[in-house]
C-alpha positions as CSV (number, residue, x, y, z in Angstrom):
1,M,-10.0,-12.4,-10.3
2,F,-7.2,-10.5,-12.1
3,E,-9.6,-8.3,-13.9
4,A,-10.8,-6.6,-10.7
5,I,-7.2,-6.3,-9.4
6,F,-6.0,-4.5,-12.6
7,E,-9.2,-2.3,-12.6
8,N,-8.1,-1.1,-9.1
9,V,-4.7,-0.1,-10.4
10,R,-6.2,1.9,-13.2
11,R,-8.8,3.5,-11.0
12,K,-6.7,4.3,-7.9
13,S,-3.5,5.3,-9.8
14,P,-1.2,4.6,-6.8
15,L,1.9,6.7,-6.2
16,I,4.9,4.5,-6.0
17,H,8.2,5.5,-4.5
18,N,11.1,3.7,-6.2
19,I,14.6,3.4,-4.9
20,T,15.9,1.6,-7.9
21,N,18.9,1.2,-10.1
22,Y,20.0,3.8,-12.6
23,V,20.3,1.3,-15.4
24,T,16.5,1.0,-15.6
25,V,15.0,3.9,-13.7
26,N,13.4,5.4,-16.8
27,D,11.9,2.2,-17.9
28,C,10.4,1.5,-14.4
29,A,8.9,5.0,-14.4
30,N,7.3,4.4,-17.8
31,M,6.0,1.0,-16.9
32,L,4.3,2.5,-13.9
33,L,2.7,5.2,-16.0
34,A,1.7,2.5,-18.6
35,C,-0.2,0.4,-16.0
36,G,-2.0,3.5,-14.7
37,A,0.1,4.2,-11.6
38,S,2.4,7.2,-10.8
39,P,6.1,7.0,-10.2
40,I,8.4,9.0,-8.0
41,M,12.1,8.4,-7.5
42,A,14.1,9.6,-4.4
43,D,17.2,8.0,-3.0
44,E,18.8,10.8,-1.0
45,L,18.3,9.8,2.7
46,E,16.5,12.9,3.9
47,D,14.4,13.1,0.8
48,A,13.6,9.4,0.6
49,V,12.0,9.2,4.0
50,E,9.8,12.2,3.4
51,I,8.8,11.0,-0.1
52,T,7.9,7.5,1.3
53,A,5.4,9.1,3.6
54,L,3.7,10.7,0.6
55,C,3.4,7.5,-1.4
56,G,1.2,4.5,-1.2
57,G,3.9,1.9,-1.8
58,L,7.7,1.5,-1.9
59,N,9.8,-0.5,-4.3
60,I,13.5,-1.2,-3.3
61,N,15.8,-2.4,-6.0
62,I,19.5,-3.1,-5.1
63,G,20.7,-3.2,-8.7
64,T,23.2,-0.4,-8.5
65,L,24.1,0.0,-4.8
66,N,26.2,2.7,-3.4
67,R,27.0,3.8,0.1
68,N,24.8,6.9,-0.1
69,T,21.6,5.1,-1.2
70,I,21.9,2.0,1.1
71,P,20.9,4.0,4.2
72,A,18.0,5.5,2.3
73,M,16.7,2.0,1.5
74,F,16.7,1.0,5.2
75,A,15.2,4.3,6.4
76,A,12.5,4.4,3.7
77,G,11.7,0.7,4.3
78,K,11.2,1.3,8.0
79,R,9.1,4.4,7.4
80,A,6.9,2.5,5.0
81,N,6.5,-0.2,7.7
82,E,5.5,2.5,10.2
83,L,2.8,3.7,7.8
84,N,1.7,0.1,7.0
85,H,2.5,0.7,3.3
86,P,3.4,-2.2,1.0
87,V,7.1,-2.7,0.4
88,I,8.7,-4.7,-2.5
89,L,12.3,-6.0,-2.5
90,D,14.1,-6.8,-5.7
91,P,17.4,-8.3,-4.7
92,V,19.1,-7.8,-8.0
93,G,22.4,-9.8,-8.2
94,A,22.2,-11.0,-4.6
95,G,25.0,-13.6,-4.4
96,A,27.1,-11.9,-7.0
97,S,29.0,-9.7,-4.5
98,T,29.4,-9.3,-0.8
99,L,27.9,-5.9,-0.7
100,R,24.8,-7.0,-2.6
101,T,24.3,-10.1,-0.5
102,E,24.9,-8.3,2.9
103,T,22.6,-5.4,1.9
104,A,19.8,-7.7,0.9
105,L,20.1,-9.9,4.0
106,G,20.3,-6.8,6.2
107,L,17.1,-5.4,4.6
108,L,15.3,-8.7,5.3
109,K,16.2,-8.4,8.9
110,E,15.2,-4.8,9.4
111,V,12.3,-4.2,7.0
112,R,9.1,-6.1,6.7
113,F,8.5,-6.8,3.0
114,T,5.1,-7.5,1.4
115,V,6.6,-9.1,-1.7
116,I,10.2,-10.3,-2.5
117,R,10.7,-10.7,-6.2
118,G,13.8,-12.2,-7.9
119,N,15.1,-15.0,-10.0
120,I,15.7,-18.4,-8.4
121,S,19.4,-17.8,-7.7
122,E,18.7,-14.4,-5.9
123,I,15.9,-16.0,-3.8
124,K,18.2,-18.9,-2.9
125,T,20.8,-16.5,-1.7
126,L,18.3,-14.8,0.6
127,A,17.0,-18.1,1.8
128,L,20.4,-19.7,2.5
129,G,22.3,-16.6,3.4
130,S,24.8,-17.1,0.6
131,G,24.9,-18.2,-3.0
132,T,26.3,-17.8,-6.5
133,T,24.7,-15.6,-9.2
134,K,25.9,-15.2,-12.8
135,G,25.7,-11.4,-12.9
136,V,22.1,-10.6,-12.5
137,D,20.8,-13.7,-14.2
138,A,19.9,-17.1,-12.6
139,D,22.6,-19.8,-12.7
140,V,21.8,-22.4,-15.3
141,A,21.7,-25.1,-12.7
142,D,19.0,-23.1,-10.8
143,R,16.6,-22.5,-13.7
144,V,13.0,-23.6,-12.9
145,T,11.8,-26.2,-15.4
146,E,8.8,-28.5,-15.6
147,E,11.1,-31.3,-14.3
148,N,12.1,-29.5,-11.1
149,L,9.0,-27.3,-10.6
150,D,7.6,-29.3,-7.7
151,G,10.9,-28.9,-5.8
152,A,11.1,-25.2,-6.7
153,V,7.5,-24.6,-5.4
154,T,8.3,-26.4,-2.1
155,F,11.4,-24.2,-1.7
156,A,9.6,-21.0,-2.5
157,K,6.8,-21.8,-0.1
158,D,9.2,-22.6,2.7
159,F,11.1,-19.3,2.2
160,A,7.8,-17.3,2.0
161,R,6.7,-18.7,5.4
162,R,10.1,-18.0,7.0
163,A,10.3,-14.5,5.5
164,G,6.7,-13.6,6.3
165,A,6.3,-12.3,2.8
166,R,4.9,-13.3,-0.6
167,V,7.7,-14.6,-2.8
168,A,7.8,-14.2,-6.6
169,V,10.4,-16.4,-8.3
170,T,10.5,-15.3,-11.9
171,G,12.0,-17.2,-14.9
172,A,10.8,-19.5,-17.6
173,I,8.0,-20.6,-15.2
174,D,7.1,-18.1,-12.5
175,I,6.2,-19.0,-9.0
176,V,4.3,-16.7,-6.7
177,T,3.4,-17.9,-3.2
178,D,2.5,-16.8,0.3
179,G,3.7,-20.1,1.8
180,T,0.3,-21.7,1.5
181,R,-1.2,-21.0,-1.9
182,T,1.0,-20.9,-5.0
183,F,0.5,-19.5,-8.5
184,C,2.6,-21.3,-11.2
185,I,2.6,-18.9,-14.2
186,R,3.5,-19.6,-17.8
187,N,3.1,-16.2,-19.5
188,G,6.0,-14.5,-21.2
189,R,8.6,-15.0,-23.9
190,P,12.2,-16.2,-23.6
191,E,13.3,-13.1,-25.6
192,M,12.4,-10.9,-22.6
193,S,15.7,-11.9,-21.1
194,A,17.5,-10.1,-23.9
195,I,16.2,-6.8,-22.5
196,T,17.9,-5.1,-19.6
197,G,15.3,-4.3,-16.9
198,T,12.2,-6.4,-17.5
199,G,12.6,-7.7,-13.9
200,C,13.1,-4.2,-12.6
201,Q,10.0,-3.1,-14.4
202,L,8.1,-6.1,-13.0
203,S,9.1,-5.2,-9.4
204,A,7.8,-1.6,-9.9
205,L,4.6,-3.0,-11.5
206,T,4.2,-5.4,-8.5
207,A,4.4,-2.5,-6.1
208,A,1.6,-0.7,-8.0
209,F,-0.6,-3.8,-8.1
210,V,-0.1,-4.6,-4.4
211,T,-0.6,-1.0,-3.3
212,A,-3.9,-0.8,-5.2
213,N,-5.1,-4.1,-3.7
214,P,-3.9,-4.1,-0.1
215,D,-6.3,-6.8,0.9
216,R,-5.1,-9.3,-1.7
217,P,-1.4,-9.1,-1.9
218,L,-0.8,-12.6,-3.2
219,E,-3.3,-12.3,-6.0
220,A,-2.1,-8.8,-6.8
221,A,1.6,-10.0,-7.1
222,A,0.5,-12.9,-9.3
223,A,-1.6,-10.5,-11.5
224,A,1.4,-8.3,-12.0
225,V,3.6,-11.2,-13.0
226,C,0.9,-12.4,-15.5
227,A,0.5,-8.9,-16.9
228,M,4.2,-8.5,-17.5
229,G,4.5,-11.8,-19.2
230,L,1.4,-11.3,-21.3
231,C,2.7,-7.9,-22.5
232,G,5.9,-9.7,-23.5
233,E,3.8,-12.0,-25.6
234,I,1.8,-9.2,-27.2
235,A,4.9,-7.2,-27.9
236,Y,6.7,-10.1,-29.5
237,S,3.8,-10.5,-31.9
238,R,4.5,-7.0,-33.2
239,M,8.2,-7.6,-34.0
240,S,9.4,-7.3,-37.6
241,E,12.7,-8.5,-39.1
242,L,14.0,-5.0,-38.5
243,D,13.1,-4.8,-34.8
244,G,15.6,-5.7,-32.1
245,N,15.7,-5.6,-28.3
246,A,15.3,-1.8,-28.1
247,S,12.0,-2.0,-30.1
248,Y,10.9,-5.0,-28.0
249,R,11.4,-3.0,-24.8
250,N,9.2,-0.2,-26.1
251,Y,6.6,-2.6,-27.4
252,I,6.3,-4.2,-24.0
253,I,5.6,-0.8,-22.4
254,D,3.2,0.0,-25.2
255,A,1.4,-3.3,-24.6
256,M,1.0,-2.5,-20.9
257,C,-0.4,0.9,-21.8
258,H,-3.1,-0.6,-23.9
259,L,-3.7,-3.8,-21.8
260,T,-7.2,-3.9,-20.5
261,P,-8.3,-5.7,-17.3
262,T,-10.5,-8.0,-19.4
263,A,-7.5,-8.9,-21.7
264,L,-5.4,-9.7,-18.6
265,E,-8.1,-11.9,-17.2
266,M,-8.4,-13.8,-20.5
267,G,-4.7,-14.0,-21.3
268,A,-3.3,-15.0,-17.9
269,K,-1.8,-18.5,-17.9
270,Y,-1.5,-20.0,-14.4
271,E,-2.4,-22.8,-12.2
272,L,-3.0,-22.8,-8.5
273,R,-1.2,-25.3,-6.2
């Protein structure tokens, strides 16, 4: 299943518009190139709307908001909806500040999202309209574990139905659902959390996978999550005693560059619920 999805990404090389945060913009661009897609970044209002029309998909990331780029997010999202292009929302740090929370909630009201990807705290904030987030990481009490997985799946499915989107809750165990079917994914390494931007890269990757597979958005989102986690595993196997998080970041991108559709199919660790 995931093999054909990844083959489509490599074959179609979708052009993805990213309105993303400046901490990880370069890594997102390189991750898209590594998976076989093409990136473009435009966050000036007038430019963003025009660029959105040229691209196949849109990735909106609120990690470094400012008053100039927020209108571009809304306008680009609406333009993508008009064109029936996939739109991904990464609500980085929603719940950590009023501006982040209000912007994310406003986007949910005015833009139709194909996939919403975040950690459990960010997703809870969107679902409940408020929340607490420790920076851009999930609160310890909100971490998804084997013990609370059933409850987390029920929560994610309910939010997906209400939001009319596929929801990807990422963490130690990833949950990807459309409100009916759910992938519980166990790819990845805990060390990935020591790198700034693995979540941002995943959101960009998700945009590419969904854009290349418009008829299978749930499976495409799950494939992207598996691919990112698998690359984290492959990259970690390369680490030496002299390597740190900077090398690990580069190894993950390298792993995506060399990942084959067959390797993804064989390496994906998931169960359907």
